[in-house]
ZAVO-854221 format. One record per residue (C-alpha): residue number from 0; x, y, z. Coordinates in steps of 0.02 Angstrom, whole numbers, always signed. Example, Ala and Ser with C-alpha at 12.3 -4.5 7.8 and 13.67 -1.06 7.14 Angstrom:
@vomi->0 px->+615 py->-225 pz->+390
@vomi->1 px->+684 py->-53 pz->+357
***
This chain:
@vomi->0 px->+1332 py->+1769 pz->-3213
@vomi->1 px->+1309 py->+1899 pz->-3073
@vomi->2 px->+1299 py->+1757 pz->-2949
@vomi->3 px->+1463 py->+1680 pz->-3005
@vomi->4 px->+1546 py->+1851 pz->-3002
@vomi->5 px->+1492 py->+1880 pz->-2823
@vomi->6 px->+1558 py->+1710 pz->-2771
@vomi->7 px->+1726 py->+1748 pz->-2849
@vomi->8 px->+1731 py->+1917 pz->-2761
@vomi->9 px->+1705 py->+1830 pz->-2595
@vomi->10 px->+1829 py->+1688 pz->-2623
@vomi->11 px->+1975 py->+1785 pz->-2702
@vomi->12 px->+2024 py->+1878 pz->-2540
@vomi->13 px->+2034 py->+1711 pz->-2448
@vomi->14 px->+2156 py->+1629 pz->-2570
@vomi->15 px->+2315 py->+1684 pz->-2477
@vomi->16 px->+2246 py->+1617 pz->-2313
@vomi->17 px->+2197 py->+1452 pz->-2394
@vomi->18 px->+2369 py->+1434 pz->-2472
@vomi->19 px->+2461 py->+1472 pz->-2309
@vomi->20 px->+2348 py->+1354 pz->-2211
@vomi->21 px->+2375 py->+1216 pz->-2339
@vomi->22 px->+2564 py->+1234 pz->-2329
@vomi->23 px->+2560 py->+1227 pz->-2138
@vomi->24 px->+2455 py->+1069 pz->-2141
@vomi->25 px->+2567 py->+985 pz->-2269
@vomi->26 px->+2724 py->+1030 pz->-2171
@vomi->27 px->+2657 py->+944 pz->-2015
@vomi->28 px->+2595 py->+786 pz->-2101
@vomi->29 px->+2687 py->+622 pz->-2088
@vomi->30 px->+2719 py->+520 pz->-2244
@vomi->31 px->+2658 py->+341 pz->-2264
@vomi->32 px->+2774 py->+199 pz->-2312
@vomi->33 px->+2717 py->+19 pz->-2315
@vomi->34 px->+2821 py->-113 pz->-2226
@vomi->35 px->+2792 py->-289 pz->-2291
@vomi->36 px->+2801 py->-438 pz->-2175
@vomi->37 px->+2959 py->-546 pz->-2174
@vomi->38 px->+2963 py->-698 pz->-2286
@vomi->39 px->+3116 py->-785 pz->-2212
@vomi->40 px->+3184 py->-828 pz->-2040
@vomi->41 px->+3301 py->-712 pz->-1946
@vomi->42 px->+3397 py->-846 pz->-1850
@vomi->43 px->+3585 py->-821 pz->-1834
@vomi->44 px->+3701 py->-942 pz->-1923
@vomi->45 px->+3837 py->-929 pz->-1790
@vomi->46 px->+3868 py->-869 pz->-1614
@vomi->47 px->+3911 py->-682 pz->-1613
@vomi->48 px->+4086 py->-635 pz->-1558
@vomi->49 px->+4036 py->-479 pz->-1463
@vomi->50 px->+3884 py->-413 pz->-1369
@vomi->51 px->+3828 py->-234 pz->-1348
@vomi->52 px->+3826 py->-223 pz->-1158
@vomi->53 px->+3723 py->-63 pz->-1162
@vomi->54 px->+3572 py->-165 pz->-1218
@vomi->55 px->+3584 py->-275 pz->-1062
@vomi->56 px->+3472 py->-218 pz->-920
@vomi->57 px->+3514 py->-360 pz->-798
@vomi->58 px->+3659 py->-307 pz->-684
@vomi->59 px->+3724 py->-486 pz->-670
@vomi->60 px->+3761 py->-491 pz->-857
@vomi->61 px->+3836 py->-319 pz->-888
@vomi->62 px->+4009 py->-356 pz->-820
@vomi->63 px->+4031 py->-521 pz->-912
@vomi->64 px->+4146 py->-534 pz->-1063
@vomi->65 px->+4089 py->-650 pz->-1201
@vomi->66 px->+4223 py->-767 pz->-1272
@vomi->67 px->+4144 py->-900 pz->-1385
@vomi->68 px->+4313 py->-972 pz->-1440
@vomi->69 px->+4348 py->-1034 pz->-1263
@vomi->70 px->+4175 py->-1107 pz->-1241
@vomi->71 px->+4010 py->-1046 pz->-1172
@vomi->72 px->+3963 py->-1062 pz->-990
@vomi->73 px->+3795 py->-1030 pz->-906
@vomi->74 px->+3818 py->-842 pz->-896
@vomi->75 px->+3867 py->-829 pz->-1080
@vomi->76 px->+3715 py->-933 pz->-1128
@vomi->77 px->+3602 py->-819 pz->-1025
@vomi->78 px->+3678 py->-664 pz->-1106
@vomi->79 px->+3654 py->-731 pz->-1282
@vomi->80 px->+3474 py->-777 pz->-1243
@vomi->81 px->+3433 py->-604 pz->-1176
@vomi->82 px->+3508 py->-519 pz->-1328
@vomi->83 px->+3458 py->-635 pz->-1471
@vomi->84 px->+3298 py->-723 pz->-1418
@vomi->85 px->+3163 py->-690 pz->-1551
@vomi->86 px->+3021 py->-677 pz->-1424
@vomi->87 px->+3112 py->-550 pz->-1315
@vomi->88 px->+3154 py->-449 pz->-1471
@vomi->89 px->+2968 py->-439 pz->-1511
@vomi->90 px->+2927 py->-388 pz->-1332
@vomi->91 px->+3059 py->-250 pz->-1336
@vomi->92 px->+2962 py->-168 pz->-1477
@vomi->93 px->+2825 py->-135 pz->-1350
@vomi->94 px->+2941 py->-8 pz->-1272
@vomi->95 px->+2927 py->+93 pz->-1431
@vomi->96 px->+2738 py->+86 pz->-1416
@vomi->97 px->+2747 py->+151 pz->-1237
@vomi->98 px->+2864 py->+292 pz->-1286
@vomi->99 px->+2750 py->+338 pz->-1431
@vomi->100 px->+2601 py->+343 pz->-1313
@vomi->101 px->+2698 py->+455 pz->-1195
@vomi->102 px->+2743 py->+569 pz->-1341
@vomi->103 px->+2561 py->+575 pz->-1397
@vomi->104 px->+2502 py->+617 pz->-1221
@vomi->105 px->+2617 py->+767 pz->-1216
@vomi->106 px->+2556 py->+844 pz->-1378
@vomi->107 px->+2442 py->+994 pz->-1366
@vomi->108 px->+2272 py->+976 pz->-1449
@vomi->109 px->+2247 py->+1061 pz->-1617
@vomi->110 px->+2128 py->+1209 pz->-1634
@vomi->111 px->+1972 py->+1193 pz->-1741
@vomi->112 px->+1944 py->+1310 pz->-1888
@vomi->113 px->+1774 py->+1338 pz->-1968
@vomi->114 px->+1720 py->+1437 pz->-2119
@vomi->115 px->+1547 py->+1474 pz->-2189
@vomi->116 px->+1494 py->+1576 pz->-2341
@vomi->117 px->+1316 py->+1639 pz->-2369
@vomi->118 px->+1259 py->+1705 pz->-2538
@vomi->119 px->+1097 py->+1806 pz->-2549
@vomi->120 px->+980 py->+1726 pz->-2675
@vomi->121 px->+840 py->+1855 pz->-2669
@vomi->122 px->+848 py->+2011 pz->-2775
@vomi->123 px->+891 py->+2182 pz->-2709
@vomi->124 px->+1027 py->+2310 pz->-2723
@vomi->125 px->+1167 py->+2332 pz->-2598
@vomi->126 px->+1175 py->+2149 pz->-2544
@vomi->127 px->+1341 py->+2065 pz->-2513
@vomi->128 px->+1404 py->+1889 pz->-2485
@vomi->129 px->+1408 py->+1853 pz->-2299
@vomi->130 px->+1543 py->+1745 pz->-2218
@vomi->131 px->+1590 py->+1678 pz->-2048
@vomi->132 px->+1765 py->+1628 pz->-1987
@vomi->133 px->+1785 py->+1533 pz->-1825
@vomi->134 px->+1930 py->+1470 pz->-1720
@vomi->135 px->+1889 py->+1358 pz->-1571
@vomi->136 px->+1997 py->+1275 pz->-1439
@vomi->137 px->+1951 py->+1140 pz->-1314
@vomi->138 px->+2010 py->+1200 pz->-1143
@vomi->139 px->+1963 py->+1038 pz->-1056
@vomi->140 px->+2103 py->+949 pz->-1150
@vomi->141 px->+2227 py->+1063 pz->-1062
@vomi->142 px->+2153 py->+1022 pz->-892
@vomi->143 px->+2172 py->+833 pz->-913
@vomi->144 px->+2338 py->+843 pz->-1006
@vomi->145 px->+2443 py->+816 pz->-849
@vomi->146 px->+2346 py->+660 pz->-796
@vomi->147 px->+2356 py->+590 pz->-974
@vomi->148 px->+2545 py->+611 pz->-969
@vomi->149 px->+2552 py->+521 pz->-801
@vomi->150 px->+2451 py->+377 pz->-873
@vomi->151 px->+2569 py->+360 pz->-1020
@vomi->152 px->+2727 py->+386 pz->-915
@vomi->153 px->+2684 py->+250 pz->-789
@vomi->154 px->+2623 py->+139 pz->-930
@vomi->155 px->+2791 py->+155 pz->-1019
@vomi->156 px->+2880 py->+118 pz->-855
@vomi->157 px->+2773 py->-37 pz->-829
@vomi->158 px->+2815 py->-98 pz->-1005
@vomi->159 px->+3002 py->-75 pz->-974
@vomi->160 px->+2994 py->-169 pz->-809
@vomi->161 px->+2890 py->-308 pz->-885
@vomi->162 px->+3024 py->-331 pz->-1017
@vomi->163 px->+3160 py->-337 pz->-883
@vomi->164 px->+3059 py->-470 pz->-791
@vomi->165 px->+3043 py->-570 pz->-953
@vomi->166 px->+3230 py->-554 pz->-982
@vomi->167 px->+3263 py->-613 pz->-804
@vomi->168 px->+3155 py->-767 pz->-828
@vomi->169 px->+3230 py->-800 pz->-1000
@vomi->170 px->+3407 py->-792 pz->-929
@vomi->171 px->+3363 py->-921 pz->-796
@vomi->172 px->+3276 py->-1031 pz->-924
@vomi->173 px->+3430 py->-1024 pz->-1036
@vomi->174 px->+3542 py->-1072 pz->-890
@vomi->175 px->+3431 py->-1219 pz->-845
@vomi->176 px->+3429 py->-1277 pz->-1026
@vomi->177 px->+3619 py->-1262 pz->-1031
@vomi->178 px->+3639 py->-1374 pz->-877
@vomi->179 px->+3508 py->-1494 pz->-945
@vomi->180 px->+3605 py->-1507 pz->-1108
@vomi->181 px->+3767 py->-1545 pz->-1016
@vomi->182 px->+3679 py->-1678 pz->-914
@vomi->183 px->+3601 py->-1755 pz->-1070
@vomi->184 px->+3771 py->-1759 pz->-1155
@vomi->185 px->+3849 py->-1848 pz->-1006
@vomi->186 px->+3705 py->-1968 pz->-995
@vomi->187 px->+3718 py->-2015 pz->-1178
@vomi->188 px->+3906 py->-2042 pz->-1159
@vomi->189 px->+3880 py->-2155 pz->-1008
@vomi->190 px->+3743 py->-2255 pz->-1094
@vomi->191 px->+3847 py->-2275 pz->-1252
@vomi->192 px->+3989 py->-2350 pz->-1149
@vomi->193 px->+3865 py->-2460 pz->-1058
@vomi->194 px->+3787 py->-2514 pz->-1223
@vomi->195 px->+3955 py->-2563 pz->-1294
@vomi->196 px->+3997 py->-2661 pz->-1138
@vomi->197 px->+3827 py->-2746 pz->-1136
@vomi->198 px->+3841 py->-2788 pz->-1322
@vomi->199 px->+4012 py->-2864 pz->-1295
@vomi->200 px->+3946 py->-2964 pz->-1149
@vomi->201 px->+3802 py->-3028 pz->-1254
@vomi->202 px->+3921 py->-3079 pz->-1394
@vomi->203 px->+4029 py->-3174 pz->-1271
@vomi->204 px->+3873 py->-3257 pz->-1201
@vomi->205 px->+3824 py->-3313 pz->-1376
@vomi->206 px->+3994 py->-3395 pz->-1399
@vomi->207 px->+3980 py->-3477 pz->-1229
@vomi->208 px->+3807 py->-3543 pz->-1272
@vomi->209 px->+3870 py->-3618 pz->-1435
@vomi->210 px->+4006 py->-3706 pz->-1336
@vomi->211 px->+3880 py->-3768 pz->-1209
@vomi->212 px->+3958 py->-3675 pz->-1063
@vomi->213 px->+3801 py->-3576 pz->-1016
@vomi->214 px->+3615 py->-3601 pz->-1028
@vomi->215 px->+3488 py->-3512 pz->-1138
@vomi->216 px->+3417 py->-3429 pz->-983
@vomi->217 px->+3584 py->-3343 pz->-951
@vomi->218 px->+3592 py->-3285 pz->-1132
@vomi->219 px->+3415 py->-3217 pz->-1120
@vomi->220 px->+3462 py->-3117 pz->-966
@vomi->221 px->+3610 py->-3039 pz->-1058
@vomi->222 px->+3499 py->-3003 pz->-1208
@vomi->223 px->+3369 py->-2919 pz->-1099
@vomi->224 px->+3503 py->-2809 pz->-1019
@vomi->225 px->+3569 py->-2760 pz->-1191
@vomi->226 px->+3395 py->-2717 pz->-1255
@vomi->227 px->+3356 py->-2613 pz->-1101
@vomi->228 px->+3517 py->-2513 pz->-1113
@vomi->229 px->+3485 py->-2482 pz->-1300
@vomi->230 px->+3310 py->-2420 pz->-1259
@vomi->231 px->+3379 py->-2301 pz->-1129
@vomi->232 px->+3509 py->-2242 pz->-1253
@vomi->233 px->+3377 py->-2203 pz->-1385
@vomi->234 px->+3275 py->-2105 pz->-1259
@vomi->235 px->+3429 py->-2011 pz->-1199
@vomi->236 px->+3477 py->-1966 pz->-1376
@vomi->237 px->+3300 py->-1906 pz->-1410
@vomi->238 px->+3306 py->-1798 pz->-1252
@vomi->239 px->+3477 py->-1731 pz->-1303
@vomi->240 px->+3415 py->-1682 pz->-1476
@vomi->241 px->+3262 py->-1598 pz->-1401
@vomi->242 px->+3367 py->-1500 pz->-1276
@vomi->243 px->+3490 py->-1445 pz->-1411
@vomi->244 px->+3349 py->-1378 pz->-1518
@vomi->245 px->+3271 py->-1290 pz->-1369
@vomi->246 px->+3434 py->-1205 pz->-1324
@vomi->247 px->+3467 py->-1149 pz->-1503
@vomi->248 px->+3290 py->-1080 pz->-1512
@vomi->249 px->+3315 py->-984 pz->-1349
@vomi->250 px->+3476 py->-909 pz->-1418
@vomi->251 px->+3400 py->-862 pz->-1586
@vomi->252 px->+3516 py->-980 pz->-1680
@vomi->253 px->+3483 py->-1097 pz->-1824
@vomi->254 px->+3448 py->-1277 pz->-1770
@vomi->255 px->+3607 py->-1342 pz->-1854
@vomi->256 px->+3725 py->-1226 pz->-1758
@vomi->257 px->+3839 py->-1325 pz->-1643
@vomi->258 px->+3878 py->-1244 pz->-1475
@vomi->259 px->+4045 py->-1264 pz->-1390
@vomi->260 px->+3995 py->-1275 pz->-1206
@vomi->261 px->+4106 py->-1269 pz->-1054
@vomi->262 px->+4083 py->-1407 pz->-928
@vomi->263 px->+3994 py->-1351 pz->-771
@vomi->264 px->+4065 py->-1385 pz->-597
@vomi->265 px->+3995 py->-1534 pz->-505
@vomi->266 px->+3975 py->-1445 pz->-340
@vomi->267 px->+3804 py->-1376 pz->-293
@vomi->268 px->+3810 py->-1185 pz->-279
@vomi->269 px->+3774 py->-1101 pz->-115
@vomi->270 px->+3606 py->-1024 pz->-77
@vomi->271 px->+3601 py->-838 pz->-125
@vomi->272 px->+3625 py->-728 pz->+27
@vomi->273 px->+3485 py->-609 pz->-26
@vomi->274 px->+3353 py->-744 pz->-37
@vomi->275 px->+3236 py->-676 pz->+96
@vomi->276 px->+3048 py->-662 pz->+120
@vomi->277 px->+3041 py->-480 pz->+174
@vomi->278 px->+2901 py->-403 pz->+67
@vomi->279 px->+2983 py->-231 pz->+69
@vomi->280 px->+3147 py->-303 pz->+5
@vomi->281 px->+3057 py->-401 pz->-131
@vomi->282 px->+2955 py->-252 pz->-189
@vomi->283 px->+3111 py->-145 pz->-203
@vomi->284 px->+3201 py->-260 pz->-326
@vomi->285 px->+3082 py->-386 pz->-406
@vomi->286 px->+3045 py->-321 pz->-584
@vomi->287 px->+2873 py->-402 pz->-590
@vomi->288 px->+2819 py->-317 pz->-428
@vomi->289 px->+2892 py->-152 pz->-486
@vomi->290 px->+2797 py->-171 pz->-651
@vomi->291 px->+2634 py->-202 pz->-559
@vomi->292 px->+2670 py->-51 pz->-451
@vomi->293 px->+2695 py->+58 pz->-605
@vomi->294 px->+2534 py->-10 pz->-682
@vomi->295 px->+2440 py->+34 pz->-522
@vomi->296 px->+2509 py->+212 pz->-529
@vomi->297 px->+2452 py->+224 pz->-710
@vomi->298 px->+2278 py->+170 pz->-657
@vomi->299 px->+2281 py->+300 pz->-517
@vomi->300 px->+2313 py->+432 pz->-650
@vomi->301 px->+2166 py->+364 pz->-751
@vomi->302 px->+2053 py->+382 pz->-599
@vomi->303 px->+2112 py->+561 pz->-576
@vomi->304 px->+2084 py->+596 pz->-761
@vomi->305 px->+1907 py->+528 pz->-758
@vomi->306 px->+1867 py->+634 pz->-604
@vomi->307 px->+1930 py->+790 pz->-693
@vomi->308 px->+1824 py->+749 pz->-845
@vomi->309 px->+1664 py->+757 pz->-741
@vomi->310 px->+1676 py->+946 pz->-736
@vomi->311 px->+1594 py->+1046 pz->-875
@vomi->312 px->+1688 py->+1041 pz->-1039
@vomi->313 px->+1737 py->+1216 pz->-1095
@vomi->314 px->+1775 py->+1268 pz->-1274
@vomi->315 px->+1835 py->+1445 pz->-1314
@vomi->316 px->+1802 py->+1516 pz->-1487
@vomi->317 px->+1841 py->+1673 pz->-1587
@vomi->318 px->+1733 py->+1724 pz->-1734
@vomi->319 px->+1744 py->+1852 pz->-1873
@vomi->320 px->+1587 py->+1874 pz->-1979
@vomi->321 px->+1499 py->+1987 pz->-2102
@vomi->322 px->+1316 py->+1990 pz->-2153
@vomi->323 px->+1234 py->+2025 pz->-2319
@vomi->324 px->+1230 py->+2211 pz->-2281
@vomi->325 px->+1421 py->+2210 pz->-2268
@vomi->326 px->+1423 py->+2238 pz->-2079
@vomi->327 px->+1580 py->+2157 pz->-2005
@vomi->328 px->+1587 py->+2090 pz->-1827
@vomi->329 px->+1713 py->+2006 pz->-1711
@vomi->330 px->+1652 py->+1897 pz->-1569
@vomi->331 px->+1705 py->+1782 pz->-1430
@vomi->332 px->+1608 py->+1623 pz->-1389
@vomi->333 px->+1606 py->+1494 pz->-1251
@vomi->334 px->+1534 py->+1320 pz->-1265
@vomi->335 px->+1494 py->+1232 pz->-1102
@vomi->336 px->+1440 py->+1052 pz->-1078
@vomi->337 px->+1317 py->+1040 pz->-934
@vomi->338 px->+1349 py->+886 pz->-824
@vomi->339 px->+1166 py->+853 pz->-782
@vomi->340 px->+1142 py->+666 pz->-811
@vomi->341 px->+1306 py->+586 pz->-864
@vomi->342 px->+1444 py->+686 pz->-778
@vomi->343 px->+1566 py->+547 pz->-827
@vomi->344 px->+1505 py->+446 pz->-678
@vomi->345 px->+1507 py->+283 pz->-775
@vomi->346 px->+1689 py->+302 pz->-825
@vomi->347 px->+1737 py->+351 pz->-647
@vomi->348 px->+1656 py->+192 pz->-581
@vomi->349 px->+1748 py->+87 pz->-711
@vomi->350 px->+1918 py->+163 pz->-671
@vomi->351 px->+1894 py->+145 pz->-484
@vomi->352 px->+1841 py->-37 pz->-501
@vomi->353 px->+1993 py->-70 pz->-610
@vomi->354 px->+2105 py->+11 pz->-480
@vomi->355 px->+2032 py->-102 pz->-344
@vomi->356 px->+2066 py->-255 pz->-452
@vomi->357 px->+2247 py->-201 pz->-480
@vomi->358 px->+2269 py->-170 pz->-294
@vomi->359 px->+2212 py->-346 pz->-254
@vomi->360 px->+2321 py->-417 pz->-394
@vomi->361 px->+2473 py->-332 pz->-320
@vomi->362 px->+2432 py->-399 pz->-148
@vomi->363 px->+2409 py->-575 pz->-218
@vomi->364 px->+2577 py->-566 pz->-308
@vomi->365 px->+2666 py->-514 pz->-147
@vomi->366 px->+2586 py->-659 pz->-53
@vomi->367 px->+2632 py->-782 pz->-191
@vomi->368 px->+2811 py->-717 pz->-200
@vomi->369 px->+2839 py->-736 pz->-12
@vomi->370 px->+2773 py->-914 pz->-19
@vomi->371 px->+2877 py->-956 pz->-173
@vomi->372 px->+3038 py->-893 pz->-94
@vomi->373 px->+3011 py->-998 pz->+61
@vomi->374 px->+2965 py->-1151 pz->-43
@vomi->375 px->+3121 py->-1132 pz->-153
@vomi->376 px->+3232 py->-1114 pz->+1
@vomi->377 px->+3164 py->-1277 pz->+70
@vomi->378 px->+3183 py->-1367 pz->-96
@vomi->379 px->+3361 py->-1303 pz->-115
@vomi->380 px->+3412 py->-1372 pz->+55
@vomi->381 px->+3334 py->-1540 pz->+14
@vomi->382 px->+3427 py->-1546 pz->-152
@vomi->383 px->+3590 py->-1505 pz->-65
@vomi->384 px->+3561 py->-1647 pz->+58
@vomi->385 px->+3516 py->-1768 pz->-83
@vomi->386 px->+3671 py->-1718 pz->-180
@vomi->387 px->+3783 py->-1750 pz->-30
@vomi->388 px->+3705 py->-1923 pz->-9
@vomi->389 px->+3734 py->-1964 pz->-192
@vomi->390 px->+3914 py->-1906 pz->-178
@vomi->391 px->+3940 py->-2018 pz->-27
***
């Protein structure tokens, strides 16, 4: 019984502090709420009437007004793909991850609280319960806080630029699918007319054969032509169905949604005036190169952070204690990690090697981009020449 009484005497004065500390911890805690996975598709049943232009990051799409009632052209198709494509929606959620990482990097580290209670078990008068209260704070976390924020900031910027690059590619893919669909529709229409003509010709040939006006060889030739045109028609219809499904999937629409498309002009567009091979010009506007540049800056911050972490880690602590003779003390403590063998040299080597790899990746992308631009310019000129020959 004396032992329990002494424990109570030691714990009762700490109850207000425990209660206040518990309320502070509960106030700063986040609540958990489960989010089950979807069980149905999220495809749209119709083309939206309006688009929130603030969600569009591509300048070429911001000034365009969507008007589905008058038909959809290539720009409208690109806009719908950028806004509604399921894959790009999933990639945009990565921006939230980057922003959360930037938020986490800016938070100050929490202090560490410690408490110890010692109860004398040997007999003797005038003995008291001893206790120790400690409050420690890691000062090294403050030193590397700036570099951690730089890592997260450039990482979030890289994620945003990667998404813009994906949107850019998706817009071009949607445009190409739109033109392919128009071409498939025209091809099917032409083949259907040809099939009707060829069928009529074959029917006439059958009548002529029955009357003895033509030979079986002539009828076989007409039959072969009719079979060939029907085979081409089946293949064209299959390609048309495949293209329609691809376009609806790009736009985030149900497969059975019918799109009212505007006919595209027959003329070949002119070559863009800004299609150049100047590396500086490409780096300043290509989202993929800008994203790689941001990723390299993030890695630079990681190198700087690893270099800072080689210095001795310092922890500052305050203590308040009492011994069994009821002598109370207040003290200040420092904890220092001695960089004798590790000194974070392994992590520094890893981060520097990663930076070298990213540097070479960026150089390789510039080289590839310059070559691709020149190759596309040559192909475009050849296509223009071929188109002019076909027109003639």
